[in-house]
N, C-alpha and C positions, 0 to 999 in steps of 0.2 A: 285627785280627789280622794281624801280621806275619810273612812265611814268607822262605826263599831260596832259590833254585833251584837245584838241583846245579852245578857248575862246569861238568863235563862237558857238561850239556844245554845250559848255557849258549853254551857254545862251541860248541855244532853248530848251534846257533839263529842266531848270527851267521853260521857259516859259509852256513849255506841262504841267509839273506836277499843275502848278500855276491855269492852266486853268483846268485841271481835278480838283481839288479842290473846283472850282465854279461851277462845273455841279450840275444843278439839278435834283436831283434824287425824283422820286413819293413817295409822305410821305403813309406812312401804314394809312391803311382806318379807320374813327372813329369806337371808341370801342363801339361792339355791345351788347344790353341788351335784353334776350328774355322772357315775361312777361309772364306769362298763369296765369288766370287768372279760377278758375276749375268752371266750371257750370254757369259760365257769357254767359247770352242769347244773343244772333246777337240783341234783341229789347228792351233791358235793357237801355240803351242810351237814345232812343226814348221818351219809356214808363217815364222814370223820368228824365227827363232833368236837376230840379232843384239841384237833389243830384250827377248830374254828369257833372260839367264844367270843368273838367282838360280832361277826354275823351275826350269829344263833342270838346273841344280846339284840342286837338291832331289831331280830325279824321280834324276837319276844317283845320288848317295846315298840314295835311300828304297825305296817302293814306288808304283809308278804303274802303271794302267791305261790300256789302250787309248782307251776312250771310260767318260763316268759316264750310264747309260741314264737318263732320267727318266720320271716317271709320264705318264699321261694324263689332262689333257693339260699339256702341256711348258710350263704359266705359272709366274709365281714365286712367288704364295704357296702353292701347290696344291705345289711340288717345295720350298722350302725347309721344307715342315710334315711332307712327307714327311722330308726326311732328317733330321731331328731328333728323329722318333716311329717312325719304319721302317712306318708303316703306309699304305696305297692311300688316296686320297684317301674313297673312300665310304667306308672304317672312319674316319678320324678329322676328314670332315665339310666338308674346302675344297676344293671338287669344282673351282673356280676361281677367278681375282681377282673375277670377279662372279659370283655365281647368287643363285636365288631359295630361298626355305625356305617349303615352304608349311604345315607348322605354325604357325606366326609371323605368315605371310603380308608377310614382310619383304622385304628385297635385303642380302645382304651388300655393300659395297663397299672394296674394298682401301684405297681412299684416306680410307675414312671412320674417324674416333679411337672413334666410337660400336659401331664394330663392330670393330676393330681392338680397342678392348679390350673387348669381352663375352666372358666366357666361355662363354656360350650357343652360341656358333659354334663354339669348338673343341673336340675331342675329343681322347681319346688323352692319354700321357703323355710331352712330350717331355723330352730328355735334361738340360736343368737344371731339371725336376724331379723326374727319376728319381734325381738327382743330392744335391738336399735332402732328399726322402725318407729317403733312407742315409744321414744326416747329415752330406754336406759343401758346399761352399761352390760357388755358378753365378755367372758374369757374360754378361750379353748386352750386347754394344755393337751393335746393331740386328741384329732376327733375327724376321721373322713370325709372330706369337703369343710375343714375348718378354715382353710388354706387358701380359700379361692373367696374373690370378691363378687357379688350379685351386684350388677352395675357399679355403682356410686358406693356400696354397704358391703361393710367385713363386717367379723368383731371385733370388739372394739380393742382388745389382744387376742393375738393368737399366738402360739408357739410352733414353728413347723416341729415335723416326725421326727427326734432324734432320740432315740430309747436310749443309747450309750450316757444318757444326761440322770445322775444320779437321782433317786427318790428323795434324798434328802434336799436337795436343789431345787425339784421342782416341789416339792411343801412348801419351801420356805419363801417360793416367789407366788405360790398359791395363797398361802396366809398376808404377804404382801400386799396382794391384791385387797384383800379386806378388808385392812387396815389404813386404806387409800382414804382419801375427802369423799364425803357420800355422793359428791357428784361425778366420781372417778372409779368409784367402788362398783364391780359387777354383780349384777343380779341373777346371773345366771353364768353357771361356769360348767364347762367339762370336762373329764377328765380320765386318761384312759392307761390299763395294763392290761402287758398284755403276756405275763409266764404262764397263766393256763394255756394257752391258746400253743404256747410253742411246747410246753413239757408235754401234753395231750398229742402231739401231732409225733415227735421223736421217740417219744417212751410209753405213750399209750396213758386214756384214762382210768387206767389201774395201777400206775407205775409210783414207785416209792419216790420219783423225781414229781409227775404229778401231787402227789401227795403235800412234798415238798414247796409246788411253790403256792397250795390251796394254803399252808400253813403261812407262807410270804405272804401273801395277798388280804390275808386275813388281819395278821400284826400293823398293815401298812393302814391299812383301813381304820384300825383301833387308834394308830397312830395319829391319823387326822381328825379322828371325834373327838378323842383324848385332848388335845390341843385346841380345837374350837372348846373344849366347856372350861381351859383353863384358862382362853383368850379372854372369855366373856360372849364367844358369837355364836347368837342363836342359829344353827342352821339348820334348812329343811336338805334333806340327802335323801336322792333317789340312786339305788344304787341295778344296775342290769347287766344282761350278758347277752355278746349278740347270737349266740347257737349253742350247742352243746356237743358233747362230744361221742365217738362209739369208736370200739375197739376193730381195728384193720389190719389185713395180713396183704400187701401189696406184692407176692411174691406169688399168690395162689387164687387170690380173688381179683385180678386186675385181666381186660379184654384188652389185646390192642387193637386200636383202629385200624393198624395197616394192615391186618389179616381182614379184615372186610370193607374196607373201601382204597379207591385209587385217589390220593389227591393231587393226580393233575386235573382231576374231574370233580373234586370237594371240596370246598370251604371250612377249616374246621373254625369254627368262632371260639370255641373253648371244649377243654375238656376234665377229666378229673371225675368230682363224684358225680358229674352229670356231663353231658356235650351237646353242643348245638351246633350244626353242620346245612352248609348252602350247597344245591348241588349247582356247580357255575350253570350246566344246560339249564337251569330252570327245572328239571323232571324231576317233580319232588316225588310222585309217586313210584317211578324208577328205583330211587335210589331207597325209598321205605321199603318196598318190596325185598330187594338186595339186602336191608338189614337184617330183612326176618332169619337170616343164618347166623345171627348172635346167640349164646348161651340162655337158657329161660330165666337167667338173673337181672335179666336188661330189659326192658321195656323201649319201644320205637314210639314215638308221636307226631303228628304232622301238628304245625304248632296252634293250628285250629280246632284242632281234639285236645291239648294238653287240658287238665282236670281246672274247671270252672275254679275252686279253692284256691287255684295259685295264681290268680288275677292276673296271667301274662296274656296282654292282648293288645293291640292297636298300637305298637309302639313299632317301626320298623327295625331295631339293633334286636328284635326277638325271632332267632334265627328262625327258618320254616320247617326243620327237622332236629327232633330232642332226641337223645337217648340217655332214660333216666332209671341208673344200676338201684336192684335193690340194695336195703342196710350194706353198709360195709365194703359192699362191692366198685370196683371204679372200672372206669373205660380211658383209657390213654392211650396216647401217642409213642412211639417205640421211641423216639427221639427223644421228645419232654419225659420221658419214664425214665430212661436212661442219664438225662443230662443231671433231672434234679433228683434223683435219686428216691422217686417213689416209692420202690421196693422197702425200703428202710422205712416210711413211715408206720409207725404203728397205732396211729389213733388220727382219723378223720371228720370232715363234715360237711356239709353242701346236700345231705339228702332231703328226701320228705320231710316236711315241718309238723305231718303226723306221724315220725316216728319217733319216742317219748325223749329217744337219748339225745333228740338236737335240742332241745328246749333247756331254755337259759335258767335266769334267777332272775327275780325283781323284788323287795323290798325298799319301801318309802319309811323313812325316819324321822321325824323333827316336830316343831313345834305347829304346824300346819294340819299335820296328817294325825290319823287317829292311832288309838294304840291298842294293840293286841289282837289285831284284827287279821284272820288267813283267811284269803278266798280262794276260787277256782284258778284255772288256768286261763291266761289272759293273750289275747295276741298284740307284739309290739305296737301294731301302728295305733294303739289307744294313749301310748305313753305321751307322744309331744302335745295331746289336749290336758293331760295331767300339769304338764310343765307350765302350760299357758294357766290355767288355772291358779296354780299355786303361785304365779308372780303375777298374776289380776292385768293379761294382757290377753289380747283378743286374739285371738289363734287365725290363720291363714286357713283357705282352704286343704283341706285332707283328708283322707279315707276312712279315721277314725270316729268313735261318738265319745260319750261322756262317760259311760261304764267305768273307769277307774277312775272319774273323777267324783262320782257319787261314792264310791267304794272307799278310797285312800282320803279327802278333804275332809280335814272336820265340819 
């Protein structure tokens, strides 16, 4: 059977669909680039203005914090994963660069691909998974945890860590992603720089080598910003660091664990700027009493007595006894000390986040962010919620709040 629509109804129908075609739908947020400069201390830009013109311009034109407060211990893997998830270490599981897991009876080693690729170790939901879960594309050019699958999900694009890849190659691949068709273009991308961490360790935070690393990173970030402008990419940029740095002297400020414990009776979960111990006979009180012989630069804690502000509780990976040195002091097994030449370290991190030298950098710059705003120090657990808000994503449960969202977003 054939029939005709009345002419008036046909006209109304055409007009309706024409009107729908003209409806303005909200555009997608600008692409977001999260950059980490490992070990870039909060005051490097102020101390080295001639070497940081690009970073200081981003600070002037955007939002910056006086310092970014890391979680404890102020180590690389710990804080990168906290930044990505908004969770304290006890909640996401990466409690140090190296640690022991009693249920599995194995160590996590941050340099071991078996650990860094194994989902068993990694809890929480990092920003690149939050994006994929909500139908967005994500990319990671080096970031702790980014090579892990979360069930069937992983970052849309993830580069395995290989710091021998030249910056120019990484830059071209980064912009190659942003020029993909819209349905394949990353909404959020992480990008990692290591140079200030390396220079800080082996030459010290006050060295010419550190200054050269600061200058290099400033120039490379400038190259990213300039190219984005030249190619018409409106970019939301969030620049952070995982921790700061403090000068150390391994030869005079290191206590040897061998002089205070018998390794036949005590397991060392980790050592360095902080040590975690497990008495094999389970007698925590006896071990704590024995460690009273340590010099006054070292504090000994039962796990349940750790300061509440460190949020280290309710996780079996947390060892029952901790040795926490004062700033710039270390506690080390002699074999490890000699093997990795820790006597030669001129700078270190991992210490109490209350120490200002452990604080990192925070800058937010781009069309979604306020301009010319300086805020006080802020904990890095709040960054995840800011990233989600800038991307229009619903955050997964986390330990942060919306203080950065309120302070930073337009």
